[in-house]
C-alpha positions in Angstrom: 68.7 100.1 85.9 71.3 102.4 85.3 71.1 101.9 81.9 67.4 102.5 81.4 66.1 106.0 80.6 64.1 107.7 83.7 62.1 109.9 81.4 58.8 110.1 81.7 56.0 111.5 79.0 55.9 114.9 79.3 52.4 115.8 77.9 48.7 114.1 78.1 48.6 113.7 74.5 52.0 111.6 74.7 50.8 109.6 77.5 47.2 108.9 75.8 49.1 107.3 72.9 51.4 105.4 74.7 48.3 103.8 76.6 46.5 103.5 73.4 49.6 101.8 71.7 50.4 99.4 74.8 46.6 98.4 75.3 46.7 100.3 78.5 43.0 99.7 78.9 41.3 96.5 77.9 38.2 96.9 75.7 35.5 95.7 78.4 32.6 93.8 77.6 29.4 93.0 79.3 27.2 90.1 77.9 29.3 90.4 74.6 28.6 94.2 74.0 32.1 96.3 74.1 31.8 99.8 76.1 34.4 102.1 74.1 33.2 105.4 75.7 33.7 103.7 79.2 37.5 102.7 78.1 37.7 106.5 77.0 36.9 107.7 80.3 38.8 105.4 82.0 41.8 106.1 79.6 41.1 109.9 80.2 41.2 109.9 83.9 44.3 107.6 83.8 46.0 110.5 81.4 45.0 113.0 84.0 46.6 111.6 87.1 50.0 110.7 85.0 50.0 114.2 83.9 49.8 115.4 87.4 52.2 113.0 88.6 54.7 114.6 86.0 53.7 118.1 87.2 54.3 116.7 90.8 58.0 115.3 89.8 58.6 118.7 88.1 57.7 120.9 91.3 59.9 118.7 93.6 63.0 118.9 91.2 62.5 122.6 90.7 62.0 123.2 94.6 65.2 121.2 95.4 67.5 122.4 92.8 68.0 125.4 94.6 67.4 125.5 98.4 67.8 129.2 98.7 66.8 131.2 101.7 64.4 133.4 99.8 62.6 130.0 98.5 62.3 128.8 102.2 61.1 132.2 103.7 58.1 132.4 100.7 56.8 129.2 102.5 55.7 131.3 105.7 52.2 132.0 106.3 50.9 130.4 103.3 49.7 127.0 104.2 45.9 126.5 104.5 45.2 123.5 107.3 42.2 121.6 106.4 41.1 121.7 110.2 41.5 125.2 110.6 42.0 127.7 108.2 39.4 129.9 106.8 38.8 129.3 103.0 39.7 132.3 101.3 37.1 132.1 98.7 34.3 129.6 99.7 31.4 128.8 97.1 28.2 126.7 98.1 27.1 125.8 94.3 26.0 122.3 95.0 29.1 120.8 94.0 30.3 120.6 97.7 30.4 117.1 99.2 27.3 116.5 101.8 28.0 115.2 105.2 26.1 114.5 108.3 27.1 117.8 109.9 25.5 119.6 107.5 22.1 117.6 107.4 22.7 114.7 105.2 19.5 115.0 103.4 19.7 118.6 103.0 20.9 119.4 99.9 22.8 121.9 101.1 26.3 120.3 101.5 29.4 122.0 102.2 31.8 124.8 101.2 34.6 124.3 98.9 37.0 126.7 97.6 38.0 126.0 93.8 40.9 129.2 94.0 43.1 126.9 96.4 44.2 123.5 98.1 44.7 122.7 101.7 47.0 120.4 103.5 46.9 117.8 106.4 49.7 116.0 108.7 48.5 112.8 110.2 49.1 112.2 113.8 52.5 109.9 114.3 54.1 111.3 111.2 55.4 114.9 112.3 52.5 116.5 114.1 52.6 117.5 117.5 48.8 118.0 118.2 49.8 117.0 122.1 51.8 119.7 122.3 50.6 122.7 120.1 47.7 122.4 117.7 49.2 122.7 113.9 52.8 122.5 115.0 54.7 120.8 112.5 58.1 119.1 112.9 61.4 120.5 110.4 61.3 117.0 108.7 57.7 117.7 107.3 58.4 121.7 106.8 60.0 120.6 103.7 57.3 118.7 102.3 54.9 121.1 103.1 56.4 123.9 101.2 57.6 122.2 98.2 53.9 120.7 97.9 52.9 124.5 97.7 53.9 124.8 93.9 51.5 122.1 93.5 48.4 124.7 94.2 48.4 126.7 91.0 48.6 123.4 89.0 45.8 121.9 90.9 43.9 125.1 90.4 44.1 124.6 86.7 43.3 121.3 86.4 40.1 121.9 88.7 39.1 124.7 86.5 39.1 122.2 83.6 37.0 120.0 85.3 34.7 122.7 85.8 34.4 123.2 82.3 33.7 119.4 81.5 29.9 119.2 81.4 30.0 115.7 81.6 30.7 116.1 85.2 27.7 118.0 85.6 29.1 119.9 88.7 30.1 117.1 90.4 33.8 117.7 90.0 36.6 115.2 90.7 38.9 115.8 93.7 42.7 115.6 93.1 45.3 115.1 96.0 49.2 114.2 96.9 50.4 112.1 99.5 54.1 112.4 100.6 55.9 109.4 101.9 55.9 111.0 105.3 52.0 111.6 105.2 51.9 115.1 104.2 48.9 115.6 102.0 47.4 118.3 99.8 43.8 118.4 98.3 41.9 120.4 95.7 39.3 121.8 95.9 39.9 122.9 99.4 37.5 121.9 102.1 37.0 121.9 105.7 37.6 119.1 108.0 36.7 118.5 111.5 40.0 117.4 113.3 43.7 117.4 112.7 45.7 114.4 112.4 43.2 111.7 111.8 43.5 111.1 108.4 46.9 109.2 107.2 46.6 108.7 103.5 49.7 106.1 103.6 47.2 103.4 105.0 44.3 104.0 102.2 44.0 101.2 99.2 44.8 104.1 96.5 48.1 104.8 97.9 48.9 101.1 98.6 47.8 100.2 94.8 49.9 102.8 93.3 53.0 102.3 95.5 53.0 98.7 95.4 50.9 97.5 92.2 48.8 93.9 91.9 50.1 91.4 94.3 49.7 88.3 96.2 50.2 88.4 99.9 49.9 85.7 102.5 49.3 87.0 106.1 51.1 84.5 108.3 50.0 84.9 112.1 51.9 83.5 115.2 48.9 82.7 117.6 50.7 80.9 120.0 50.3 81.0 124.0 53.5 83.2 124.0 51.5 85.6 121.8 48.8 86.4 124.3 48.2 89.9 125.5 50.2 92.7 123.7 51.7 90.3 120.9 48.3 89.1 119.7 46.8 92.6 119.8 49.6 94.0 117.8 49.3 91.2 115.1 45.5 91.7 114.9 46.1 95.4 114.3 48.5 95.2 111.7 46.9 92.5 110.1 43.5 94.4 109.9 45.7 97.5 108.4 47.2 95.4 105.8 44.1 93.8 104.8 42.0 96.9 104.6 44.6 98.7 102.3 44.3 95.7 99.9 42.6 96.1 96.4 40.9 94.6 93.8 44.1 94.0 91.8 45.7 92.0 94.9 45.2 88.4 95.6 45.6 87.3 99.3 45.1 84.7 102.4 45.6 84.2 106.0 47.2 81.8 107.9 47.0 81.7 111.8 49.1 78.9 113.6 50.3 78.0 116.5 51.0 74.2 117.0 49.8 72.9 114.4 48.2 75.7 112.4 44.7 77.0 113.9 43.1 78.7 111.0 43.5 79.3 107.3 41.4 81.4 105.0 41.3 78.8 102.1 43.0 76.2 100.1 44.1 79.1 97.5 44.8 82.9 97.4 41.3 84.7 97.1 40.7 88.4 95.2 40.7 91.1 97.7 37.2 92.5 97.1 35.4 94.3 99.9 33.4 91.5 101.0 36.4 89.0 101.2 38.5 91.8 103.3 35.5 92.5 105.8 35.5 88.6 106.2 39.2 88.5 106.7 39.1 91.0 109.2 36.3 89.3 111.3 38.3 86.1 111.1 41.5 88.0 112.4 39.5 89.5 115.2 38.3 86.2 116.5 41.8 84.7 116.8 42.8 83.5 120.4 46.6 82.7 121.4 47.0 79.1 122.7 49.6 76.6 122.2 52.8 76.0 121.1 54.8 77.5 118.1 55.4 75.7 114.8 57.2 77.8 112.4 57.4 74.6 110.0 53.6 74.1 109.7 53.2 77.3 109.1 55.5 77.3 106.0 54.2 74.3 104.7 50.7 75.7 104.7 51.8 79.0 103.2 53.6 77.3 100.5 50.7 74.8 99.7 48.2 77.9 99.4 50.7 79.4 96.6 51.1 76.1 94.8 47.6 75.6 94.8 46.8 79.0 93.5 48.9 78.3 90.8 47.2 75.5 89.7 43.8 77.3 89.9 44.8 80.3 88.5 43.8 82.3 91.7 46.5 85.0 91.6 47.2 88.5 90.3 50.2 87.0 88.4 52.4 89.6 89.5 54.6 90.3 92.8 54.2 87.9 95.8 54.7 88.7 99.5 54.9 86.6 102.3 54.5 88.7 105.6 55.5 86.9 108.7 54.6 88.3 112.5 55.7 86.6 115.8 57.3 86.9 119.1 60.2 84.6 117.5 59.8 82.0 120.0 59.5 78.4 118.2 59.7 74.8 118.9 60.4 74.1 115.2 64.3 73.1 114.2 65.8 76.2 112.5 67.6 74.0 109.7 64.4 72.6 109.0 62.6 75.7 108.6 65.2 77.7 106.8 65.6 74.5 104.1 61.7 74.3 103.5 61.7 78.1 102.8 64.6 77.9 100.2 63.3 74.9 98.5 59.5 75.8 98.4 60.2 79.3 97.3 62.2 78.9 94.5 59.0 78.3 92.4 57.3 81.7 93.7 60.0 83.7 94.6 57.9 85.5 97.2 59.6 88.5 99.2 59.5 87.5 102.8 58.6 90.5 105.6 59.3 89.3 108.9 58.1 91.4 111.9 59.2 90.6 115.4 56.4 91.9 117.6 56.8 92.8 121.3 59.7 94.5 123.4 60.8 90.7 124.4 60.7 89.4 120.9 63.3 86.8 120.0 64.7 88.0 116.6 67.5 86.0 114.9 65.5 83.4 113.2 62.9 86.1 111.7 65.9 88.0 110.5 67.2 85.0 109.0 64.3 84.1 107.3 64.1 87.8 105.5 68.0 88.4 105.0 68.4 85.2 103.1 65.1 85.2 101.1 65.5 88.9 99.5 63.2 90.1 102.4 63.2 92.4 105.3 63.2 92.3 108.6 61.7 95.1 111.0 61.0 95.1 114.9 57.2 96.3 116.0 57.6 96.7 119.9 54.1 98.8 120.0 50.6 99.4 118.1 51.7 102.9 118.1 54.6 102.0 115.7 52.8 100.1 113.0 52.8 102.3 110.0 56.5 103.1 110.5 57.9 99.7 111.4 55.7 98.1 108.8 56.6 100.6 106.1 59.1 98.7 104.2 56.3 96.6 102.8 55.1 99.1 100.8 58.6 101.1 100.4 60.4 98.0 99.1 57.8 97.7 96.3 57.6 101.2 95.6 61.3 101.3 95.2 61.2 99.0 92.3 58.6 100.6 90.4 60.4 103.8 89.2 62.1 102.7 86.0 61.3 104.0 83.0 59.0 100.6 81.9 56.4 101.7 84.5 56.0 105.4 83.5 52.3 104.7 82.5 51.4 102.6 85.5 48.1 103.1 87.1 45.9 101.8 89.7 42.4 101.6 90.4 40.3 100.9 93.7 37.3 98.9 94.1 34.1 101.1 94.3 33.6 102.6 97.9 30.1 102.9 99.4 29.4 105.6 102.1 26.7 103.7 104.2 24.6 106.9 104.9 23.4 107.2 101.4 24.7 104.2 99.5 26.5 106.4 96.6 30.0 104.7 95.3 32.9 106.3 94.0 36.4 105.0 93.0 40.1 106.4 92.5 42.8 106.1 90.2 46.5 107.0 91.4 49.8 106.8 90.2 53.5 106.5 91.9 55.7 109.9 91.9 59.5 109.7 92.1 62.4 111.8 92.1 64.1 110.8 89.0 67.2 112.6 89.3 68.5 110.2 91.6 69.4 106.4 90.7 67.7 104.6 91.3 64.6 106.5 91.4 63.4 107.9 94.9 59.6 107.4 95.6 58.2 110.8 96.5 54.6 109.7 97.2 51.1 109.2 95.5 49.1 111.4 93.0 45.4 110.7 92.9 41.9 111.4 91.8 38.7 110.3 92.9 35.2 110.5 91.0 31.8 109.1 91.5 30.9 105.8 90.0 27.9 107.2 88.1 30.3 109.2 85.8 31.7 105.7 84.4 27.9 104.3 84.8 26.6 106.7 82.7 28.6 105.5 79.4 28.2 101.5 80.8 25.4 99.4 80.0 25.2 98.3 83.6 27.1 98.9 87.0 28.6 95.2 86.6 30.4 96.6 83.5 32.1 99.4 85.0 33.2 97.0 88.1 34.5 94.6 84.9 36.3 97.3 83.8 38.1 98.6 87.1 39.1 95.0 87.7 40.4 94.6 84.1 42.3 97.8 84.3 43.7 96.7 87.8 45.3 93.6 86.9 45.7 94.0 83.1 49.5 94.6 83.7 52.0 93.5 86.3 54.5 96.6 86.8 58.1 95.4 86.5 59.5 95.2 90.2 63.5 95.6 89.7 65.6 95.6 93.1 69.1 95.6 93.0 71.1 93.9 96.2 72.3 97.4 97.2 68.6 98.6 97.1 67.8 95.7 99.4 70.9 96.9 101.3 69.5 100.2 101.9 66.0 98.9 102.9 67.2 96.8 105.3 69.3 99.2 107.2 71.9 97.0 109.6 68.8 94.7 110.5 71.0 92.1 108.4 74.7 92.6 109.9 76.2 90.8 112.7 76.8 87.2 111.1 73.7 86.8 109.3 74.3 85.4 105.6 73.0 88.7 103.6 73.0 89.6 100.1 76.2 91.1 98.7 76.2 94.8 97.7 79.2 95.6 95.3 81.2 98.5 96.3 81.2 99.7 92.8 77.5 100.4 93.1 77.2 101.5 96.3 73.7 101.8 99.1 71.5 104.2 97.6 69.8 106.6 99.7 66.3 105.9 99.4 65.2 109.1 101.4 63.5 112.1 99.6 66.1 115.1 99.0 65.2 117.8 101.8 66.6 121.6 101.8 68.1 122.5 105.0 65.7 123.2 107.5 67.8 126.5 108.3 65.9 128.2 105.3 62.5 127.4 106.3 60.3 129.3 109.0 59.6 127.3 112.4 56.9 124.6 112.2 54.2 126.9 113.5 55.1 129.9 111.2 54.1 128.2 108.0 50.9 127.9 108.5 48.6 131.0 107.6 48.2 133.5 110.3 45.0 133.0 111.2 44.9 129.0 111.3 45.6 129.1 115.2 43.0 131.6 116.4 40.8 129.8 114.0 41.4 126.3 115.5 40.8 127.8 118.9 37.9 129.6 118.6 36.1 127.2 116.1 36.7 123.8 117.5 36.1 125.3 121.2 32.6 126.7 120.6 29.0 124.9 120.1 28.6 124.4 116.5 31.9 125.8 115.4 32.7 123.4 112.4 29.1 123.9 111.3 29.5 127.3 111.2 32.8 127.7 109.2 32.2 124.4 106.9 28.4 124.2 105.8 26.6 125.8 103.7 23.6 128.3 104.6 20.2 128.4 102.4 22.1 131.9 101.5 25.1 130.5 100.3 27.9 131.8 102.0 26.8 133.3 105.0 28.4 131.9 108.4 26.4 133.2 110.5 22.9 131.7 109.0 23.8 128.3 110.5 20.6 128.7 112.9 18.6 129.4 109.6 20.6 126.4 107.8 19.4 124.1 110.6 15.6 124.9 110.2 15.3 125.8 106.6 17.6 123.5 105.2 18.6 121.0 107.5 15.2 120.0 108.9 11.5 120.5 107.8 8.7 121.2 109.9 7.2 117.9 111.2 3.6 119.1 110.1 4.7 120.3 106.9 6.8 117.6 106.1 4.3 114.5 106.8 1.6 116.9 104.3 4.2 117.2 101.9 5.2 113.8 101.6 1.5 112.7 101.5 0.1 114.9 98.8 3.5 115.7 96.9 6.7 114.1 97.3 5.5 110.4 97.2 3.5 110.5 94.1 6.2 112.6 92.3 8.9 110.6 93.6 6.8 107.5 92.2 6.8 109.0 88.9 10.6 110.1 88.7 11.5 106.5 89.7 9.3 105.2 86.7 10.8 107.9 84.3 14.3 106.7 85.7 13.9 103.4 84.6 12.5 104.1 81.4 14.9 106.6 80.4 18.4 106.2 81.2 19.7 109.7 80.4 17.9 111.0 83.7 20.3 108.4 85.8 22.6 111.4 86.1 20.6 114.1 87.1 18.7 114.1 90.6 15.4 115.8 89.8 13.8 115.4 93.4 15.9 116.8 96.4 13.5 115.5 99.2 13.6 112.1 97.6 17.4 111.7 96.3 19.1 114.6 98.2 20.7 117.6 96.5 19.7 119.2 93.4 23.3 118.0 91.8 25.7 114.8 92.4 28.5 115.4 95.0 32.0 115.0 94.6 33.5 112.5 97.1 35.8 112.8 99.6 39.7 111.8 98.7 39.1 108.1 97.7 39.9 106.4 100.9 38.4 103.1 99.1 37.1 101.6 102.7 33.8 100.0 102.1 30.9 101.2 104.5 32.9 103.6 106.6 32.2 107.8 106.5 35.8 109.5 107.0 34.9 112.9 108.3 31.3 112.7 107.9 32.0 113.3 104.0 29.9 112.0 101.3 30.9 110.7 97.8 29.7 112.1 94.4 26.6 110.6 92.9 23.0 109.8 93.2 22.9 106.1 94.2 22.6 103.6 91.4 19.3 102.3 90.7 18.4 98.8 91.6 18.5 96.0 89.4 15.2 94.7 87.9 
């Protein structure tokens, strides 16, 4: 790593040329027909997110190069909270996302503000919502303040999107999440509650921070795991599964004595359907019997071996996540010998987790420390995000080399059940490249409706194929020195356990992002705009408070028009609705549907609000990538795709 350049291309033109020369996005075919326009759009969106990632890196460096008192003071009263602050210049131009609170089929949607960005901090990171709403600890103040430098950058990019007629008004959202869960998004919009969104467990974040990979989840379901242990294991497993993307392959092994369950003879691609089934399988597990580590690892390596034979693999990094309370009836020497011999062919990184307060951690520690892995204790389910953070952090720490400068990740199109619209996200990791090795800062991303890609493809299947190919076309190089492993492990491998040697000349790197002294910043309440606290109290504790500040009225921006909104825009009179449906809407919709079949150019426009929703497609929420889940009631960005046939 020391000999590699850590520079990143500095312009979108350079990035475009680099991707073109490297063949960054494959030519996509469906039925033997290539779709160069689709490739161009995929490449263009990758270029945008890479350019924004470079801007984020520059903003971080500028901010932390000086750390002056005046710079810290300038942060006071500037942050707009996604759940409390009023929007300075809200508009209702038809591009705001629709949501249930505003009347899903009303066509009125939600207010957005193109002039600014707003921020969120998840519960459990550094947000003290149980004490005072919107109060953040000192650790998050630095992140929130330096991220304010992104507001003009995001504003300029949003303005560029708005000028692009191909988006037809339904512009993408752009957003950045730091390693601490702080999150900034543009255009700004209201969110109903504080602290309930953690971007670090979303597929777009995990995909960019770890790259394509093979993951085997090995779960202890022996009798000693009954109660809290099994509950924590299930929650951890479902969280890991939900964050996998189409670039990943995975398998599940649940063992007692012998193995109780395995998801298949080989790894499987992490499609939405496969993840949903796996999560149901995990929820159905019960704790019974003894604990046979040997059988668990024999099954695990058999799956990896057969996956190589059947080419059921990402072909990239491999990880074994082993969750147990540590109590086993297997001879330790046999288990360690099996891991050493069978893992030579795969070089899988072993992440071992000791679950519960009374876990026996000696053997799980040895599994990780002697096999280029990481061990962590998970005493309670509430500690999952922090305790299991090394799984993502390890891969992210190895992706910072210059050879990965053009790495991006796509997620599988995700669907919002209330309307059936789909969207996708493209994301890129962000690093502090002034450090050696580069220190992972977070993930930059944007999302867009799949209709934007379908409009230049011959079918939805072509789009899906393109996203899959883009996700697995290249394996990023994951390079980690022994000293980096030592930094990731902390003191977990001390105390007589055979650990990887770290030379004194190299030293143990600091993998935590740089921060300016807390003394230069205002306190955790003073960073928010002055009206945020009052707004939170007044708008979250009155009836229809969220509607009044978030929903568009028929008149546009009038927040007091909520009653007119409900009657005129959110609901029709029953008699008028029936009469209009019989005499006008049903025949009109029938004609339009037939026209949409025969004239593909009509696919992108929505000419019948009572039939299809709002007049223009609406942009999606921030690319959460979870199938059949509506987060915050926000809908994605396009009319539903036409049925086949």
